[in-house]
N, CA, C and O of each residue as an XYZ file, in Angstrom:
916
protein
N      67.345    -48.079     63.439
C      68.545    -47.311     63.056
C      68.140    -45.851     62.883
O      67.147    -45.556     62.219
N      68.883    -44.964     63.461
C      68.565    -43.538     63.396
C      69.256    -42.951     62.174
O      70.475    -43.040     62.034
N      68.465    -42.349     61.292
C      69.042    -41.754     60.090
C      69.763    -40.472     60.434
O      69.343    -39.700     61.297
N      70.850    -40.273     59.740
C      71.626    -39.051     59.966
C      71.229    -37.987     58.983
O      71.224    -38.228     57.776
N      70.899    -36.827     59.466
C      70.569    -35.711     58.575
C      71.846    -35.106     58.037
O      72.828    -34.896     58.749
N      71.785    -34.834     56.742
C      72.947    -34.222     56.110
C      73.090    -32.801     56.611
O      72.164    -31.995     56.527
N      74.249    -32.517     57.124
C      74.473    -31.183     57.670
C      74.754    -30.186     56.554
O      75.468    -30.484     55.596
N      74.191    -29.024     56.695
C      74.445    -27.949     55.752
C      75.364    -26.943     56.401
O      75.032    -26.338     57.420
N      76.504    -26.777     55.809
C      77.497    -25.872     56.405
C      77.221    -24.439     55.995
O      76.746    -24.181     54.890
N      77.509    -23.545     56.854
C      77.279    -22.122     56.554
C      78.029    -21.657     55.317
O      77.556    -20.781     54.592
N      79.236    -22.261     55.064
C      79.996    -21.802     53.901
C      79.328    -22.171     52.585
O      79.585    -21.538     51.561
N      78.435    -23.232     52.603
C      77.688    -23.589     51.406
C      76.667    -22.498     51.077
O      76.529    -22.083     49.926
N      75.964    -22.047     52.101
C      75.019    -20.941     51.897
C      75.752    -19.703     51.385
O      75.252    -18.983     50.521
N      76.914    -19.475     51.918
C      77.686    -18.305     51.535
C      78.105    -18.384     50.067
O      78.104    -17.377     49.359
N      78.471    -19.613     49.606
C      78.880    -19.797     48.210
C      77.720    -19.516     47.270
O      77.878    -18.845     46.250
N      76.521    -20.053     47.636
C      75.340    -19.820     46.810
C      74.995    -18.347     46.762
O      74.688    -17.811     45.697
N      75.044    -17.697     47.896
C      74.720    -16.273     47.952
C      75.709    -15.449     47.126
O      75.343    -14.482     46.457
N      76.987    -15.871     47.200
C      78.007    -15.142     46.430
C      77.762    -15.282     44.934
O      77.911    -14.325     44.175
N      77.373    -16.519     44.512
C      77.110    -16.763     43.094
C      75.939    -15.927     42.615
O      75.989    -15.330     41.540
N      74.868    -15.886     43.429
C      73.701    -15.076     43.075
C      74.057    -13.600     43.033
O      73.597    -12.861     42.162
N      74.861    -13.189     43.960
C      75.250    -11.778     44.006
C      76.054    -11.386     42.781
O      75.870    -10.307     42.217
N      76.967    -12.299     42.370
C      77.774    -12.018     41.180
C      76.902    -11.915     39.938
O      77.113    -11.050     39.088
N      75.895    -12.828     39.838
C      74.996    -12.800     38.687
C      74.207    -11.506     38.664
O      74.099    -10.843     37.632
N      73.652    -11.151     39.832
C      72.873     -9.915     39.915
C      73.747     -8.711     39.606
O      73.322     -7.762     38.946
N      74.983     -8.771     40.099
C      75.912     -7.658     39.863
C      76.232     -7.531     38.378
O      76.301     -6.426     37.839
N      76.431     -8.701     37.710
C      76.734     -8.694     36.268
C      75.574     -8.106     35.473
O      75.770     -7.294     34.569
N      74.337     -8.540     35.833
C      73.151     -8.034     35.140
C      73.011     -6.535     35.328
O      72.711     -5.802     34.386
N      73.234     -6.088     36.564
C      73.118     -4.657     36.842
C      74.139     -3.859     36.037
O      73.823     -2.813     35.469
N      75.388     -4.380     36.000
C      76.452     -3.655     35.308
C      76.262     -3.653     33.793
O      76.639     -2.705     33.104
N      75.665     -4.743     33.287
C      75.547     -4.892     31.841
C      74.120     -4.735     31.340
O      73.802     -5.102     30.209
N      73.257     -4.180     32.201
C      71.856     -4.058     31.831
C      71.670     -3.239     30.563
O      70.825     -3.570     29.731
N      72.430     -2.200     30.408
C      72.309     -1.353     29.235
C      72.719     -2.121     27.975
O      72.044     -2.062     26.947
N      73.860     -2.855     28.079
C      74.332     -3.626     26.930
C      73.342     -4.716     26.549
O      73.053     -4.924     25.370
N      72.822     -5.416     27.566
C      71.854     -6.485     27.307
C      70.594     -5.923     26.657
O      70.028     -6.535     25.750
N      70.162     -4.766     27.122
C      68.978     -4.135     26.542
C      69.212     -3.789     25.076
O      68.333     -3.968     24.233
N      70.415     -3.290     24.786
C      70.756     -2.936     23.398
C      70.762     -4.184     22.520
O      70.260     -4.162     21.396
N      71.339     -5.285     23.043
C      71.402     -6.532     22.279
C      70.013     -7.057     21.972
O      69.714     -7.424     20.835
N      69.157     -7.091     23.001
C      67.778     -7.562     22.807
C      67.050     -6.678     21.801
O      66.347     -7.174     20.920
N      67.223     -5.364     21.937
C      66.570     -4.427     21.018
C      67.070     -4.633     19.588
O      66.298     -4.567     18.632
N      68.390     -4.888     19.457
C      68.965     -5.098     18.126
C      68.388     -6.345     17.473
O      68.089     -6.354     16.279
N      68.232     -7.411     18.279
C      67.643     -8.651     17.760
C      66.220     -8.413     17.278
O      65.823     -8.887     16.213
N      65.464     -7.674     18.074
C      64.079     -7.368     17.699
C      64.034     -6.568     16.401
O      63.208     -6.823     15.525
N      64.946     -5.591     16.296
C      64.992     -4.754     15.087
C      65.355     -5.600     13.866
O      64.750     -5.459     12.803
N      66.355     -6.489     14.027
C      66.800     -7.325     12.904
C      65.686     -8.257     12.448
O      65.397     -8.357     11.256
N      65.062     -8.939     13.407
C      63.977     -9.869     13.063
C      62.807     -9.120     12.444
O      62.248     -9.541     11.431
N      62.442     -7.996     13.072
C      61.345     -7.200     12.541
C      61.652     -6.655     11.162
O      60.785     -6.620     10.289
N      62.909     -6.224     10.968
C      63.310     -5.713      9.658
C      63.259     -6.788      8.588
O      62.839     -6.544      7.457
N      63.698     -7.989      8.969
C      63.682     -9.101      8.012
C      62.249     -9.440      7.600
O      61.950     -9.595      6.416
N      61.379     -9.550      8.589
C      59.975     -9.871      8.290
C      59.324     -8.757      7.469
O      58.570     -9.014      6.530
N      59.634     -7.512      7.849
C      59.074     -6.382      7.109
C      59.593     -6.320      5.684
O      58.845     -6.019      4.753
N      60.885     -6.610      5.518
C      61.488     -6.599      4.183
C      60.825     -7.644      3.295
O      60.500     -7.382      2.137
N      60.628     -8.845      3.864
C      59.978     -9.903      3.082
C      58.554     -9.535      2.699
O      58.111     -9.770      1.575
N      57.847     -8.949      3.667
C      56.430     -8.653      3.425
C      56.234     -7.471      2.494
O      55.400     -7.522      1.590
N      57.003     -6.398      2.710
C      56.729     -5.151      1.997
C      57.635     -4.906      0.786
O      57.347     -4.038     -0.038
N      58.729     -5.670      0.676
C      59.636     -5.484     -0.457
C      59.691     -6.736     -1.325
O      59.372     -6.697     -2.513
N      60.101     -7.852     -0.710
C      60.326     -9.068     -1.488
C      59.049     -9.636     -2.101
O      59.013     -9.957     -3.289
N      57.999     -9.758     -1.283
C      56.760    -10.370     -1.783
C      56.157     -9.573     -2.933
O      55.827    -10.165     -3.961
N      55.996     -8.234     -2.805
C      55.483     -7.469     -3.956
C      56.390     -7.560     -5.178
O      55.912     -7.645     -6.309
N      57.716     -7.543     -4.944
C      58.649     -7.609     -6.070
C      58.573     -8.970     -6.752
O      58.639     -9.058     -7.979
N      58.434    -10.025     -5.965
C      58.307    -11.367     -6.517
C      57.033    -11.485     -7.352
O      57.053    -12.032     -8.454
N      55.938    -10.972     -6.823
C      54.665    -11.024     -7.559
C      54.741    -10.230     -8.861
O      54.225    -10.655     -9.895
N      55.389     -9.078     -8.791
C      55.544     -8.244     -9.992
C      56.392     -8.960    -11.040
O      56.081     -8.936    -12.231
N      57.474     -9.602    -10.575
C      58.353    -10.322    -11.497
C      57.614    -11.466    -12.177
O      57.776    -11.683    -13.378
N      56.803    -12.202    -11.415
C      56.029    -13.314    -11.986
C      55.068    -12.815    -13.057
O      54.920    -13.434    -14.111
N      54.412    -11.683    -12.775
C      53.472    -11.112    -13.733
C      54.182    -10.711    -15.018
O      53.691    -10.965    -16.118
N      55.337    -10.086    -14.869
C      56.095     -9.633    -16.032
C      56.656    -10.809    -16.837
O      56.745    -10.736    -18.063
N      57.032    -11.891    -16.152
C      57.708    -12.989    -16.815
C      56.743    -13.942    -17.520
O      57.164    -14.768    -18.330
N      55.472    -13.828    -17.218
C      54.479    -14.751    -17.773
C      54.537    -14.795    -19.303
O      54.524    -15.876    -19.892
N      54.599    -13.639    -19.937
C      54.592    -13.606    -21.389
C      55.899    -14.159    -21.968
O      55.886    -14.826    -23.003
N      57.014    -13.887    -21.309
C      58.294    -14.433    -21.775
C      58.253    -15.958    -21.764
O      58.795    -16.607    -22.659
N      57.612    -16.522    -20.751
C      57.473    -17.981    -20.685
C      56.612    -18.507    -21.832
O      56.875    -19.577    -22.379
N      55.586    -17.742    -22.185
C      54.743    -18.144    -23.314
C      55.543    -18.147    -24.614
O      55.416    -19.070    -25.419
N      56.357    -17.130    -24.822
C      57.203    -17.081    -26.014
C      58.204    -18.239    -26.012
O      58.480    -18.834    -27.054
N      58.739    -18.550    -24.842
C      59.688    -19.654    -24.724
C      59.038    -20.970    -25.158
O      59.636    -21.755    -25.894
N      57.823    -21.200    -24.698
C      57.118    -22.434    -25.040
C      56.809    -22.521    -26.535
O      56.660    -23.610    -27.088
N      56.715    -21.362    -27.175
C      56.450    -21.341    -28.630
C      57.745    -21.335    -29.449
O      57.710    -21.207    -30.673
N      58.883    -21.474    -28.768
C      60.195    -21.436    -29.414
C      60.516    -20.075    -30.025
O      61.342    -19.975    -30.932
N      59.863    -19.035    -29.529
C      60.174    -17.664    -29.964
C      61.223    -17.103    -29.007
O      60.924    -16.274    -28.147
N      62.456    -17.572    -29.178
C      63.479    -17.336    -28.163
C      63.955    -15.889    -28.106
O      64.290    -15.396    -27.029
N      63.992    -15.203    -29.241
C      64.397    -13.797    -29.209
C      63.397    -12.941    -28.439
O      63.783    -12.075    -27.654
N      62.109    -13.189    -28.671
C      61.085    -12.462    -27.921
C      61.120    -12.854    -26.455
O      60.916    -12.010    -25.583
N      61.373    -14.117    -26.177
C      61.467    -14.567    -24.792
C      62.614    -13.862    -24.072
O      62.494    -13.495    -22.903
N      63.710    -13.680    -24.770
C      64.876    -13.042    -24.158
C      64.711    -11.538    -24.000
O      65.063    -10.979    -22.961
N      64.183    -10.886    -25.016
C      64.211     -9.419    -25.073
C      62.872     -8.735    -24.852
O      62.814     -7.511    -24.739
N      61.791     -9.512    -24.791
C      60.473     -8.918    -24.587
C      59.858     -8.437    -25.890
O      60.487     -8.464    -26.947
N      58.611     -7.996    -25.784
C      57.878     -7.584    -26.983
C      57.458     -6.121    -26.955
O      56.654     -5.686    -27.779
N      58.003     -5.360    -26.002
C      57.624     -3.949    -25.894
C      56.542     -3.705    -24.871
O      56.440     -2.609    -24.320
N      55.732     -4.716    -24.612
C      54.702     -4.618    -23.575
C      55.099     -5.387    -22.320
O      54.879     -4.930    -21.198
N      55.677     -6.545    -22.527
C      56.141     -7.374    -21.415
C      57.656     -7.526    -21.490
O      58.247     -7.531    -22.570
N      58.262     -7.650    -20.326
C      59.714     -7.789    -20.264
C      60.145     -9.174    -20.737
O      59.389    -10.142    -20.650
N      61.374     -9.247    -21.237
C      61.976    -10.527    -21.562
C      62.771    -11.041    -20.378
O      62.897    -10.359    -19.361
N      63.303    -12.236    -20.511
C      64.056    -12.838    -19.415
C      65.269    -12.006    -19.017
O      65.594    -11.920    -17.833
N      65.937    -11.397    -19.983
C      67.107    -10.577    -19.665
C      66.719     -9.377    -18.802
O      67.453     -9.007    -17.885
N      65.566     -8.770    -19.095
C      65.083     -7.638    -18.294
C      64.701     -8.092    -16.887
O      64.953     -7.386    -15.910
N      64.092     -9.272    -16.790
C      63.695     -9.809    -15.482
C      64.926     -9.990    -14.601
O      64.913     -9.639    -13.422
N      65.989    -10.542    -15.184
C      67.224    -10.751    -14.432
C      67.794     -9.429    -13.946
O      68.251     -9.322    -12.808
N      67.764     -8.417    -14.816
C      68.343     -7.117    -14.470
C      67.511     -6.375    -13.428
O      68.061     -5.785    -12.498
N      66.185     -6.402    -13.580
C      65.332     -5.580    -12.723
C      64.868     -6.285    -11.452
O      64.503     -5.631    -10.475
N      64.882     -7.607    -11.464
C      64.368     -8.355    -10.312
C      65.388     -9.394     -9.842
O      65.037    -10.519     -9.485
N      66.656     -8.988     -9.851
C      67.743     -9.923     -9.583
C      67.688    -10.651     -8.259
O      68.284    -11.721     -8.131
N      66.989    -10.109     -7.258
C      66.963    -10.732     -5.936
C      65.827    -11.742     -5.797
O      65.683    -12.368     -4.747
N      65.030    -11.906     -6.831
C      63.840    -12.752     -6.717
C      64.087    -14.165     -7.255
O      65.049    -14.422     -7.979
N      63.181    -15.067     -6.873
C      63.216    -16.433     -7.393
C      62.918    -16.436     -8.890
O      63.439    -17.267     -9.634
N      62.090    -15.516     -9.316
C      61.765    -15.425    -10.741
C      63.001    -15.098    -11.562
O      63.181    -15.641    -12.652
N      63.850    -14.221    -11.055
C      65.087    -13.879    -11.773
C      66.011    -15.083    -11.845
O      66.680    -15.301    -12.855
N      66.048    -15.861    -10.777
C      66.848    -17.081    -10.799
C      66.344    -18.035    -11.887
O      67.133    -18.592    -12.651
N      65.029    -18.211    -11.946
C      64.439    -19.071    -12.975
C      64.679    -18.492    -14.367
O      64.863    -19.237    -15.330
N      64.675    -17.170    -14.472
C      64.940    -16.527    -15.759
C      66.344    -16.848    -16.257
O      66.567    -16.910    -17.465
N      67.298    -17.054    -15.340
C      68.637    -17.484    -15.748
C      68.578    -18.820    -16.484
O      69.277    -19.026    -17.475
N      67.744    -19.713    -15.991
C      67.585    -21.022    -16.635
C      66.977    -20.851    -18.033
O      67.505    -21.371    -19.016
N      65.870    -20.122    -18.106
C      65.211    -19.911    -19.400
C      66.152    -19.218    -20.394
O      66.185    -19.551    -21.579
N      66.907    -18.256    -19.884
C      67.830    -17.514    -20.746
C      68.907    -18.442    -21.303
O      69.216    -18.412    -22.494
N      69.469    -19.262    -20.427
C      70.497    -20.188    -20.867
C      69.996    -21.158    -21.918
O      70.674    -21.402    -22.915
N      68.809    -21.716    -21.701
C      68.231    -22.667    -22.660
C      67.913    -21.959    -23.979
O      68.110    -22.522    -25.056
N      67.419    -20.721    -23.885
C      67.123    -19.949    -25.100
C      68.384    -19.726    -25.927
O      68.386    -19.932    -27.141
N      69.457    -19.302    -25.258
C      70.720    -19.087    -25.973
C      71.252    -20.392    -26.570
O      71.861    -20.385    -27.639
N      71.023    -21.502    -25.884
C      71.460    -22.798    -26.409
C      70.752    -23.094    -27.726
O      71.373    -23.554    -28.684
N      69.451    -22.829    -27.765
C      68.685    -23.047    -28.999
C      69.114    -22.090    -30.105
O      69.050    -22.429    -31.287
N      69.549    -20.903    -29.722
C      69.969    -19.906    -30.709
C      71.418    -20.101    -31.160
O      71.909    -19.362    -32.013
N      72.088    -21.077    -30.598
C      73.467    -21.342    -30.984
C      74.486    -20.423    -30.342
O      75.642    -20.391    -30.764
N      74.074    -19.673    -29.323
C      74.998    -18.786    -28.609
C      75.467    -19.519    -27.351
O      74.972    -19.281    -26.249
N      76.418    -20.401    -27.542
C      76.755    -21.380    -26.510
C      77.458    -20.777    -25.295
O      77.217    -21.201    -24.165
N      78.309    -19.811    -25.518
C      79.000    -19.192    -24.387
C      78.010    -18.427    -23.500
O      78.115    -18.465    -22.274
N      77.055    -17.737    -24.121
C      76.011    -17.064    -23.345
C      75.152    -18.079    -22.598
O      74.754    -17.846    -21.457
N      74.872    -19.198    -23.245
C      74.086    -20.253    -22.602
C      74.787    -20.727    -21.339
O      74.159    -20.866    -20.289
N      76.076    -20.974    -21.439
C      76.850    -21.439    -20.280
C      76.840    -20.395    -19.168
O      76.654    -20.726    -17.997
N      77.042    -19.129    -19.544
C      77.096    -18.048    -18.551
C      75.831    -17.992    -17.706
O      75.910    -17.908    -16.480
N      74.670    -18.039    -18.343
C      73.418    -17.888    -17.595
C      73.012    -19.175    -16.879
O      72.472    -19.125    -15.773
N      73.264    -20.303    -17.492
C      72.914    -21.560    -16.829
C      73.749    -21.781    -15.572
O      73.270    -22.379    -14.609
N      74.975    -21.312    -15.573
C      75.815    -21.449    -14.384
C      75.326    -20.555    -13.237
O      75.627    -20.813    -12.071
N      74.577    -19.515    -13.572
C      74.040    -18.639    -12.526
C      72.744    -19.182    -11.923
O      72.296    -18.720    -10.874
N      72.157    -20.150    -12.587
C      70.901    -20.733    -12.122
C      71.169    -21.687    -10.971
O      72.077    -22.515    -11.045
N      70.376    -21.573     -9.902
C      70.533    -22.434     -8.732
C      69.232    -23.172     -8.463
O      68.164    -22.565     -8.376
N      69.336    -24.500     -8.332
C      68.150    -25.300     -8.053
C      68.568    -26.661     -7.520
O      69.596    -27.209     -7.917
N      67.754    -27.200     -6.610
C      67.957    -28.571     -6.158
C      66.791    -29.455     -6.600
O      66.618    -30.570     -6.108
N      65.994    -28.936     -7.539
C      64.879    -29.714     -8.076
C      65.417    -30.947     -8.796
O      66.377    -30.859     -9.561
N      64.794    -32.092     -8.546
C      65.299    -33.369     -9.053
C      65.139    -33.525    -10.569
O      65.740    -34.422    -11.161
N      64.354    -32.681    -11.188
C      64.205    -32.729    -12.636
C      64.926    -31.575    -13.325
O      65.627    -31.775    -14.317
N      64.750    -30.373    -12.794
C      65.297    -29.184    -13.452
C      66.817    -29.094    -13.307
O      67.508    -28.746    -14.265
N      67.338    -29.403    -12.127
C      68.785    -29.289    -11.906
C      69.589    -30.166    -12.872
O      70.558    -29.681    -13.455
N      69.220    -31.450    -13.063
C      69.973    -32.254    -14.038
C      69.901    -31.703    -15.453
O      70.884    -31.745    -16.192
N      68.731    -31.183    -15.833
C      68.577    -30.634    -17.187
C      69.471    -29.409    -17.375
O      70.052    -29.217    -18.442
N      69.576    -28.589    -16.341
C      70.436    -27.407    -16.420
C      71.897    -27.821    -16.585
O      72.607    -27.283    -17.435
N      72.342    -28.774    -15.775
C      73.721    -29.267    -15.917
C      73.936    -29.887    -17.300
O      74.955    -29.655    -17.950
N      72.957    -30.675    -17.729
C      73.072    -31.315    -19.034
C      73.134    -30.315    -20.170
O      73.852    -30.524    -21.149
N      72.382    -29.222    -20.046
C      72.397    -28.176    -21.081
C      73.762    -27.503    -21.148
O      74.243    -27.165    -22.229
N      74.384    -27.310    -19.985
C      75.748    -26.759    -19.983
C      76.688    -27.733    -20.687
O      77.558    -27.326    -21.457
N      76.501    -29.019    -20.413
C      77.299    -30.032    -21.106
C      77.097    -29.981    -22.605
O      78.057    -30.109    -23.366
N      75.849    -29.795    -23.043
C      75.568    -29.702    -24.481
C      76.267    -28.498    -25.104
O      76.805    -28.576    -26.209
N      76.248    -27.382    -24.374
C      76.903    -26.172    -24.901
C      78.409    -26.385    -25.039
O      79.011    -25.980    -26.034
N      79.010    -27.020    -24.041
C      80.445    -27.308    -24.128
C      80.743    -28.300    -25.250
O      81.780    -28.205    -25.905
N      79.835    -29.249    -25.471
C      80.024    -30.191    -26.577
C      80.036    -29.458    -27.904
O      80.860    -29.745    -28.772
N      79.108    -28.495    -28.066
C      79.062    -27.710    -29.301
C      80.327    -26.882    -29.475
O      80.763    -26.624    -30.597
N      80.912    -26.469    -28.357
C      82.157    -25.696    -28.403
C      83.381    -26.610    -28.482
O      84.519    -26.142    -28.481
N      83.132    -27.913    -28.551
C      84.177    -28.935    -28.657
C      85.120    -28.935    -27.460
O      86.295    -29.282    -27.575
N      84.586    -28.542    -26.316
C      85.332    -28.634    -25.054
C      84.822    -29.882    -24.331
O      83.964    -29.802    -23.452
N      85.365    -31.027    -24.718
C      84.806    -32.294    -24.264
C      85.075    -32.573    -22.786
O      84.292    -33.269    -22.138
N      86.162    -32.043    -22.250
C      86.439    -32.261    -20.830
C      85.400    -31.583    -19.953
O      84.908    -32.172    -18.991
N      85.067    -30.337    -20.291
C      84.034    -29.634    -19.530
C      82.663    -30.263    -19.773
O      81.846    -30.352    -18.856
N      82.417    -30.693    -20.986
C      81.151    -31.371    -21.295
C      80.984    -32.593    -20.412
O      79.912    -32.814    -19.849
N      82.038    -33.387    -20.288
C      81.993    -34.588    -19.452
C      81.724    -34.232    -17.995
O      80.958    -34.911    -17.312
N      82.360    -33.160    -17.525
C      82.149    -32.723    -16.135
C      80.676    -32.444    -15.864
O      80.133    -32.874    -14.846
N      80.034    -31.726    -16.774
C      78.642    -31.332    -16.519
C      77.650    -32.448    -16.828
O      76.591    -32.506    -16.203
N      77.957    -33.327    -17.764
C      77.098    -34.491    -17.960
C      77.136    -35.383    -16.717
O      76.119    -35.944    -16.310
N      78.306    -35.502    -16.131
C      78.436    -36.300    -14.901
C      77.654    -35.654    -13.762
O      76.992    -36.345    -12.986
N      77.732    -34.326    -13.663
C      76.940    -33.616    -12.654
C      75.445    -33.833    -12.884
O      74.677    -33.960    -11.930
N      75.040    -33.875    -14.139
C      73.630    -34.090    -14.463
C      73.167    -35.468    -13.985
O      72.057    -35.617    -13.473
N      74.022    -36.462    -14.156
C      73.688    -37.811    -13.680
C      73.605    -37.827    -12.163
O      72.658    -38.375    -11.599
N      74.582    -37.233    -11.499
C      74.649    -37.271    -10.039
C      73.596    -36.407     -9.367
O      73.230    -36.664     -8.220
N      73.098    -35.382    -10.063
C      72.118    -34.468     -9.460
C      70.813    -35.178     -9.144
O      70.118    -34.809     -8.197
N      70.480    -36.177     -9.916
C      69.261    -36.952     -9.656
C      69.324    -38.246    -10.447
O      69.182    -38.247    -11.670
N      69.536    -39.331     -9.751
C      69.688    -40.620    -10.428
C      68.319    -41.255    -10.646
O      68.050    -42.367    -10.192
N      67.453    -40.516    -11.357
C      66.118    -41.026    -11.652
C      66.080    -41.587    -13.067
O      66.994    -41.351    -13.856
N      65.026    -42.327    -13.387
C      64.967    -43.003    -14.677
C      64.610    -42.081    -15.841
O      64.638    -42.495    -17.000
N      64.275    -40.833    -15.527
C      63.926    -39.898    -16.597
C      65.148    -39.171    -17.148
O      65.287    -39.022    -18.362
N      66.030    -38.719    -16.265
C      67.179    -37.933    -16.729
C      68.493    -38.702    -16.695
O      69.328    -38.526    -17.583
N      68.694    -39.543    -15.698
C      69.990    -40.221    -15.552
C      70.397    -41.026    -16.790
O      71.546    -40.917    -17.218
N      69.501    -41.832    -17.386
C      69.924    -42.591    -18.571
C      70.308    -41.702    -19.754
O      71.226    -42.017    -20.511
N      69.595    -40.592    -19.897
C      69.905    -39.665    -20.996
C      71.336    -39.151    -20.867
O      72.091    -39.135    -21.839
N      71.699    -38.730    -19.648
C      73.016    -38.136    -19.471
C      74.111    -39.186    -19.329
O      75.279    -38.897    -19.590
N      73.753    -40.390    -18.923
C      74.726    -41.480    -18.982
C      75.094    -41.790    -20.438
O      76.247    -42.090    -20.747
N      74.098    -41.713    -21.323
C      74.381    -41.898    -22.751
C      75.353    -40.830    -23.241
O      76.243    -41.119    -24.041
N      75.187    -39.597    -22.766
C      76.078    -38.512    -23.197
C      77.457    -38.653    -22.571
O      78.466    -38.324    -23.195
N      77.500    -39.146    -21.323
C      78.787    -39.448    -20.701
C      79.534    -40.473    -21.546
O      80.723    -40.310    -21.822
N      78.838    -41.524    -21.954
C      79.445    -42.566    -22.784
C      79.904    -42.003    -24.122
O      80.973    -42.359    -24.618
N      79.093    -41.122    -24.706
C      79.453    -40.507    -25.986
C      80.776    -39.756    -25.885
O      81.639    -39.894    -26.752
N      80.936    -38.963    -24.832
C      82.170    -38.191    -24.662
C      83.361    -39.126    -24.464
O      84.430    -38.916    -25.038
N      83.166    -40.156    -23.650
C      84.258    -41.113    -23.444
C      84.661    -41.768    -24.772
O      85.846    -41.980    -25.030
N      83.675    -42.084    -25.605
C      83.986    -42.669    -26.917
C      84.764    -41.673    -27.774
O      85.718    -42.045    -28.459
N      84.350    -40.401    -27.731
C      85.051    -39.367    -28.493
C      86.503    -39.236    -28.028
O      87.405    -38.968    -28.822
N      86.702    -39.431    -26.729
C      88.053    -39.316    -26.162
C      88.856    -40.609    -26.291
O      90.027    -40.657    -25.915
N      88.221    -41.659    -26.823
C      88.908    -42.937    -26.956
C      88.954    -43.759    -25.689
O      89.670    -44.759    -25.622
N      88.183    -43.343    -24.659
C      88.130    -44.091    -23.399
C      86.990    -45.111    -23.468
O      85.940    -44.935    -22.851
N      87.221    -46.169    -24.225
C      86.143    -47.120    -24.501
C      85.704    -47.908    -23.271
O      84.534    -48.268    -23.143
N      86.649    -48.175    -22.365
C      86.271    -48.911    -21.160
C      85.316    -48.100    -20.286
O      84.394    -48.653    -19.686
N      85.545    -46.771    -20.216
C      84.659    -45.905    -19.427
C      83.302    -45.759    -20.112
O      82.269    -45.700    -19.446
N      83.307    -45.702    -21.429
C      82.045    -45.660    -22.172
C      81.253    -46.942    -21.910
O      80.041    -46.901    -21.698
N      81.944    -48.064    -21.926
C      81.284    -49.348    -21.661
C      80.700    -49.391    -20.257
O      79.608    -49.924    -20.055
N      81.418    -48.833    -19.284
C      80.909    -48.778    -17.903
C      79.599    -48.000    -17.832
O      78.661    -48.408    -17.146
N      79.541    -46.872    -18.548
C      78.321    -46.052    -18.551
C      77.159    -46.811    -19.179
O      76.042    -46.777    -18.663
N      77.421    -47.503    -20.303
C      76.372    -48.290    -20.960
C      75.882    -49.422    -20.062
O      74.683    -49.683    -19.964
N      76.828    -50.087    -19.412
C      76.445    -51.206    -18.547
C      75.660    -50.735    -17.323
O      74.812    -51.456    -16.797
N      75.956    -49.527    -16.886
C      75.171    -48.986    -15.767
C      73.730    -48.755    -16.191
O      72.806    -49.018    -15.422
N      73.534    -48.267    -17.405
C      72.163    -48.095    -17.921
C      71.457    -49.448    -17.976
O      70.304    -49.573    -17.565
N      72.155    -50.452    -18.486
C      71.573    -51.795    -18.601
C      71.218    -52.356    -17.225
O      70.196    -53.022    -17.061
N      72.068    -52.079    -16.245
C      71.886    -52.617    -14.895
C      70.818    -51.866    -14.099
O      69.987    -52.484    -13.434
N      70.842    -50.519    -14.169
C      70.000    -49.710    -13.284
C      68.733    -49.175    -13.947
O      67.754    -48.874    -13.265
N      68.749    -49.055    -15.284
C      67.601    -48.446    -15.966
C      67.168    -49.286    -17.170
O      67.049    -48.754    -18.274
N      66.932    -50.581    -16.978
C      66.642    -51.472    -18.119
C      65.314    -51.203    -18.803
O      65.136    -51.557    -19.969
N      64.370    -50.576    -18.089
C      63.022    -50.383    -18.640
C      62.825    -49.017    -19.278
O      61.707    -48.668    -19.659
N      63.893    -48.242    -19.401
C      63.795    -46.935    -20.042
C      64.029    -47.086    -21.547
O      64.444    -48.145    -22.018
N      63.762    -46.023    -22.286
C      64.019    -46.027    -23.729
C      65.478    -46.364    -24.004
O      65.787    -47.158    -24.892
N      66.367    -45.755    -23.237
C      67.796    -46.004    -23.410
C      68.143    -47.446    -23.033
O      68.946    -48.098    -23.700
N      67.534    -47.923    -21.971
C      67.830    -49.269    -21.496
C      67.404    -50.350    -22.473
O      68.064    -51.383    -22.594
N      66.301    -50.111    -23.169
C      65.788    -51.135    -24.091
C      66.640    -51.285    -25.349
O      66.561    -52.302    -26.037
N      67.455    -50.270    -25.647
C      68.304    -50.365    -26.836
C      69.799    -50.364    -26.501
O      70.643    -50.199    -27.383
N      70.109    -50.549    -25.228
C      71.493    -50.387    -24.790
C      72.414    -51.501    -25.281
O      73.615    -51.282    -25.439
N      71.866    -52.695    -25.524
C      72.715    -53.807    -25.988
C      73.429    -53.457    -27.296
O      74.565    -53.865    -27.536
N      72.734    -52.697    -28.125
C      73.337    -52.277    -29.402
C      74.579    -51.430    -29.163
O      75.595    -51.618    -29.832
N      74.508    -50.500    -28.216
C      75.639    -49.619    -27.934
C      76.767    -50.375    -27.235
O      77.945    -50.115    -27.479
N      76.396    -51.307    -26.368
C      77.409    -52.128    -25.708
C      78.197    -52.926    -26.746
O      79.423    -53.015    -26.679
N      77.479    -53.501    -27.699
C      78.135    -54.292    -28.753
C      79.071    -53.421    -29.588
O      80.169    -53.849    -29.943
N      78.637    -52.201    -29.900
C      79.451    -51.293    -30.719
C      80.757    -50.946    -30.029
O      81.816    -50.964    -30.656
N      80.688    -50.629    -28.737
C      81.907    -50.217    -28.039
C      82.815    -51.429    -27.792
O      84.039    -51.292    -27.765
N      82.224    -52.599    -27.615
C      83.045    -53.805    -27.457
C      83.842    -54.106    -28.723
O      84.971    -54.591    -28.647
N      83.256    -53.820    -29.886
C      83.976    -53.974    -31.148
C      85.150    -53.009    -31.204
O      86.243    -53.373    -31.639
N      84.919    -51.767    -30.758
C      85.983    -50.761    -30.767
C      87.130    -51.130    -29.822
O      88.265    -50.703    -30.033
N      86.845    -51.906    -28.800
C      87.850    -52.281    -27.809
C      88.719    -53.450    -28.291
O      89.746    -53.748    -27.682
N      88.319    -54.099    -29.358
C      89.068    -55.272    -29.837
C      90.374    -54.862    -30.535
O      91.123    -55.722    -30.997
């Protein structure tokens, strides 16, 4: 059997040539614009890398150095010195103001909020803790929980419940989740929602039986069941 060769028509070559010509024509016409775009990308990328290297990194290092002493005061429960500094080293409030674009300033929001919570300045605690951003599985729940504590002190139980719930959902680990589930249950009890309080207690019993909260949860379950009668 003789194989048939596929014929190539002249109009096919013409179509390909036309397509190439149009592409070449477009490049020629827009060469200046394309060059500007490429140059702009290079400038943007180079500027970003340069900004990080020559501005952000030195500023971050400086902020860490300045904040070291404030952290020491915080650990010693010297919250006023931690917030305002000691005259030689900056306090957390100064770090936030002077190094606002750094990770250290973000962390200073957390320290500031916790400090104000200990000092009984609950509205200030809420303000700074809400500015703190973190996806850390330990720190994020504690920050949400601290906001809940501040709202509890202000007797705003609805907002307290919102943030205790966020604290539970931020990381369902055995270290923080049972603590904030207990606080969720507490708020529900305060609001008279005993069935929801019971649900929170039973979740601790079911999911976190080996924690401190889990080992004593039967007592709380019994108490709320009495209230439901």
